[in-house]
N, C-alpha and C positions, 0 to 999 in steps of 0.2 A: 504494500499500500504506499502510495506517495505521501511523503511527510510534508507538512506545511510550515513547521517551525524549527525542528531540530535538524542540524547538519552533523558533520563529522565530530564536532567538539561543542556540543550544546547548542544553544540558540544565539545567533550572531547577526548583526546588521547595523546600519547607520542609525545613530541615536535620534530619537524623536521621529523615526520613520518605521513603519511596520517592518519587522516585528518587534523592534526595540523601542517600544512606547511605554510610558509609565502604566497605562491601562493594561497592556499585556503583561508586564512584569508583576502587577498586582494579581492578575488572573492566574499566572503561573504559580504564584505563592499560594493562592487558594487551592489550586488543583493538586500541587505537590504535597501541600499540607494535608489535604484530604486523603490522598493515597497512602501517605505514611502515617496517618493517624490510626495506629494499631494498638490495641490494649487500652487499659484504663489509666496508665501513668501519664504524668504531665509530659507532653511531647515538646521537643525543643529543636530549633534549627540554628546553626551558626552561619552568619553571613559576612563574608569578607569581600573586598573590592581592591581594584588597583587605583591609580591616581587620576583617572579620567574625570573631566568636569561632569559628565553625565552620571557619574557614579553616585553622586549625592541624590539625584532624582530617582534612579532605579533602586537604590538602597532603601529609601523611604517607601517606595511603592511596594517592594517585596516584603518589608516589615509589615506593612498594612495588610497585605494578602495573607501572610502566614498567621498573624495574630487573629485575623478575621476567621481563619480556619481552625482557630483554637490552639495554635502552636506558639510556644514562647520563643521569641527571637533574641539571640545573643549576637550583638553587632560587634564585629571585630575591627572595622576600619581598614585602612590600606595594609595589606599583608599578602605574601606570596600565595599562589594557588596551592603548592604542596603543604604550606602551613594550615590552610583551610582543611585539606584532606586529613592531616594529622590531628588537628583539634576536633574534627567531627568525631573521631574515635576517642580522643582523650577526655572530652567533655561529655561523652556518652549521648551525643546528639542523635536524633533520628534522621536528619538531613543536613548536608552541608552545601552551601551556595557560594560560588565565587563569581562576582560581577566583573567581568574582564573580557576584552577582545584580544587578549594575548599580545601579539606582535603587531597588530593592526594600528593605524593612526588613531588619534584621539576622537575623531568624529564617529568612530565605530564603538560599539560595546557589545557585551554578550553575557549569557548566563550559563555557567557550568554547574552541574548538580552532582552531588556525591551521596551515596547511600550511607547507612550507619557504619558500614565496615570501611569507609574512606575511599571506596572505589567508585568510579563514574558509573552512572546508571546504564543498565542494558538497553538494548534496542526495544525490547518488550515493554519495559517500564516507560520509556520515552513515548512509545505508542500509546500506552494508557493515558499519559498526561495529555497527549494531543487529543485523544477522543474526549477526555474530560473537558478540555478547553472548548470543544465544539458544542458542548451541551449548556444547559442553564446553570452556570457555575455558581450563581448566587444561592441556589437551593442547597448548597453544601456548607453554607456558613454556620459557624458555631453559635450556640445559644448565648444569650447575653452574659450569663454567669460563667461560660466556658471560654470567653475570649482570652487570647494569649497576652502575655506581657512582653515588653521589650526593654532590654537594657544593654549598655555597652560594657564589654568585658575588658578589664585592665590586665596587663601583664602577659598578653598573648605574644608579644614580641620576644620577651624573655624565654617563654616556653619553646618557641621555635628555634631561637639561637642555641639553647642548650641541646635540643634534639639534633640540630645540624652538627654541632661540635662533637657529639657523641659517636657520629659516624666515622670520624677520623681515628685511625688505629691508635691505641694507647701509647705505643712506642714512638709516635710521630708528633712533632710540633712543627709550627711554621716559622720558628725563629730562624733569622738569617735570610728570609725571603722578602723581597720587595714585590708586592703584588699591586697591580693597577686593576681597578675594577669599574666597569661601567654598568650602572643600575638602570639604564634606559629611562630615567626619570619616572620609574615605575614603582611597583609594589614592594620591591626589596630595597628601596633606598636607604632605609635605616638598618634593617637586620643583617644584610649581607656584609657590609663593611664592619659592622660591630662583631660579627662572628669571626671574621678573619683576624681582626685585631686582637680579640681575646685569645685566639689560638697562637698569637706570638708574632704575627706578620707585621711588617712595615706596610701600611695600606695607603694607597693613593686613590681617591675616589673621584669619578666624574659621573654625570648623569644622575645626580642626587639632589636636584633642585626642582622637583615637579611643581607646575603651576596649573595643572588641569588640562593644559593643551600641548605640552611638549613631550608627552610620553612617546617613546620610539622615534622622536623626531631627530634625525641625523645622529642617532646614538643607539646603543644596545646591540643585540645579537644580529639584527638584520641590517645594521649600518655600522660596522665595527671600525670605520676609518678613524674616527676620533680616538678610539682606544689604541689603535696602532701608532698614532702619533704621540699619545701619552706614554705608551710603553717605551718608545724611543727617547722621549724627552726626559723621563725620570730614570731611564735605564732599569726598568723593571725586569724581574726574572720571568714574569708571566703576566698576561692580561686576561681578565675574565669578563665576558660580555653577556649579561642576562637579557631577557626580553621583558616586556611590560609586566607580566605576572610571575616572572622568575621560574617558570617551569621548563625553560630551555637555556642552553648555554653554548657559547662559542668561545673557544680559547684562542689567544694570540701569543705566539711564542716570543722569546727574547729578541728575535730578529724582525718581529712585526708580521710574521707569517700567520695567516688565518688557519685554524685547525677546526674542522667540522665534526659533527656527531659521529660519523663513521669511524674516523680515526680515534676519537675518544672511546667508543665502544671496543675498538680493537685493543686498545691499551688496557681497559678494564678487564676485558675477557681473558686476555693472555695472563695478566697479573693474578686474577682470581683462579684461573686454571693451574697456574704454577703453585699457588697457595692452597690448592685443593678445596676451594670454597665455591667454585663455579658449578651450578646445577644445570641440568638439562644437556650437558655436553656441548654447549654452544650458547648462542644468543638469538633473540628475536628482533627483527627489524622489518621494515616495510619494503614494498616493491621498488621504492625509490633509492634504497641504499645502493652504493656503488658495487659493481661487480668485483672490483679489486678487493673489497672487504670479504666477499664470499670466498675468493680464491685464497686470501691470507688465512682466513679460519680453516679452510679445507686443508691447507698445508700444515696446520697445527693439529689436525685431527678433530677439529671442532665443526659444529654445524651452524649454518645460518638459516633459520626458519623465517620465511617471509610472510607478511600479512598485508591486507590493504592499507591505504594511508590513513593515519589517525592513531594517536598513542593509545586510545582506548582499545583498539583492536590488537595492538602490541601487548597490552596488559592482559587482555582476555586470553590470548594464546599462552602468555607466560603462566597464568593461573591454571590453565587446563593441562599444561604439559610440564610444569614444575621447573621452569626457567627462572633465574633470578637476576638476569641482565637483559635488557632490551632497550630499544629506542628508535630514533629517527635521525636521518642525516641532518636535519635542521637543528638538532641539538636537544631534542627531548630525550633524556636518558632516564630510564626507569630502573632503579635498583630495589628490588622487592624486599630485600633484607632490611631496608631502611624506610621504605615508604610505598605508597599505593599509586603514585603518579609521578610524572616527570618532576625533577627537582634540580634546577641549574646549579645551585650552591652545593648540594651534596655530591653531584657528579664532579664538580671542579675539585672538591676536597679529595676524591679519589685519585685524580690526576696529580694533585699536589703531594699526596702521600707516596705515590710512585716516584716522583721526582726526588723527594727527600730520601727515600730508602735507597734508590740507585745512585744518588749524588751525581745526577747527570742533568744537563740543560733540557728544558722542555722541548726544544727543537729536535733533540735526539730521541727522546722517549716517545714523542707523539707522531713520529712518521713510521708507522709499522708497515704500511704498504703504499705502493704507487697506485694512485687512483687511475682507473680506466677512463679515457675521455668520455664525458657525459654532457649532454646538452638538453636543456629543458626550455621550452617556449610555450606561451599561452596564446590561445585564440579566444577573444571575447565573443559571447553569443548573446542574442537578444531573446532566444526562445527556440522552441523546436527540439528535435533530437538528432543533430547531425551525425552522430556516431552510428545511427541506424541506416543512414543512406547507403545504397548499394555501392556507389562509387567510392565513398569513404571506406567501406568494409573491404573492398578489393584492394585499395591502396595500402591499407593496414596489413592485409594478408601478404601482399607482395613484399612489404618492408620486413615483416617478421621472417619470411622465408630467406631473404637476403642476409639477415642478421643471425640466422639460427645457429651458426657454428661459432661465432665469435663476438656476440653481443646480445643486447636485450632491448626490447621496445615496450614502453608503458604509456598507454593513452587512457586518460580518465577525466571525467568532469570534476571540477573543483567542488568540495563540499561546503564552501563558504562564500564563493563568488561566482558570477555568471561567466565561467571560463571553461574551455577544454584545455587540459595540460597534455603536452606531447613531449615525452622524454625518450631519448635513445642513448645507448652507450655501446661502445665497442673499441677494439684495438686501433681502428683506423679512424682518425678524427675527421678527415675530409668526407669519408663515407657517412659518418654520423651526421655531419652538418647537412649533407645532401639529402639524406633521408627525412630529417626533421623538417627542413625547409619545404620539401615536396609535399609532405603530409599537411603542413600548415596551409599551404596554397590550396590543397584539395578541400580541406575543411572550410577554409574562408570562402571558397567559391560556392560551396553548397550553402553555407550560411547566407551569402549575398543573394543567391538565386531564390532562397526561401523567403 
């Protein structure tokens, strides 16, 4: 069944435009509160957000919805997504909510939902929420004496900082390291620098002055140029770039080279395998991860299990098959020994631990494999289903046949934007560029003709 609200990572869109309106946010609160209102105990929701201007509006709307459904709302304020997942369990809440559009610009916002176990909701639960949103939602309101209460919770930053610090091995400190960190003017602008400093590092912070409109603006994991410059300026040993809600990370080595999630997963997988703590005999990643990672792991006798795009699908596979490392090339790294969702700070701490133990520069430990040439391009669409067109199907089949022995092709609609994403990778860069450009042209012609 086609879904009207939920994409690959919750509900997302432009603020004050459907579906990211205060009215819908309130209705989502009522619907989710109704579905999770199980048993006779006082039900509670924890609500966090990043630093977007629209967060104030949506936070209040969701508080109104949840309390109207008879659920007590614990308001956390700006805090990373992984902290919300952790606090959902720690505070024994029935639901966790993160108001964020992650790496998107400030004009966008979104709603991410977590169950009482701290994991993102299943497709089935999201479908139940959608069905309830289409009904007379106000018939689900609590009676007057059952209306929920709302209060702001203090000390949540300290809880998350301590949680993150405990993930660093006990025999490792960050003393002697100069770390530059870019907080993307987002949710981790207080907690991430504090955690690194408390662990002993000399910390230089940028992207820590949010004003509601500068989140992810020329900063953070999607725009690490400013961090590269800062690493060079202060001669840092490493740069850490988080995104707006701090569930993803990109590393910059001491030379200013960007290190993506695939390389980070390779480091963690090999280190954990050597320490005999890697489960599943490999890791879980998406169809977008580089073929070079797959070949590297295979050379170590380890498996790369692939899922469709979205960290929630990575986590689902990890849970079903008992893996404890997974993630995405974009920098979502999920370490299930420490959390239930991507955590940029915790992933960075694992890289720092490896650097300290090996006493080697980041540039050396984080280049575990040579990436295969990979090209990703997008085609914007206004409607229809261009991937079902016969001409497009034939072009895709021809490209897959050409790449069958030395590469891969992935074509998929975006889960958050009106785009078709075309990705190809293989050993011959010129071949990859030609294949992607040809496919883009075919898809664009079909779109134009439609």
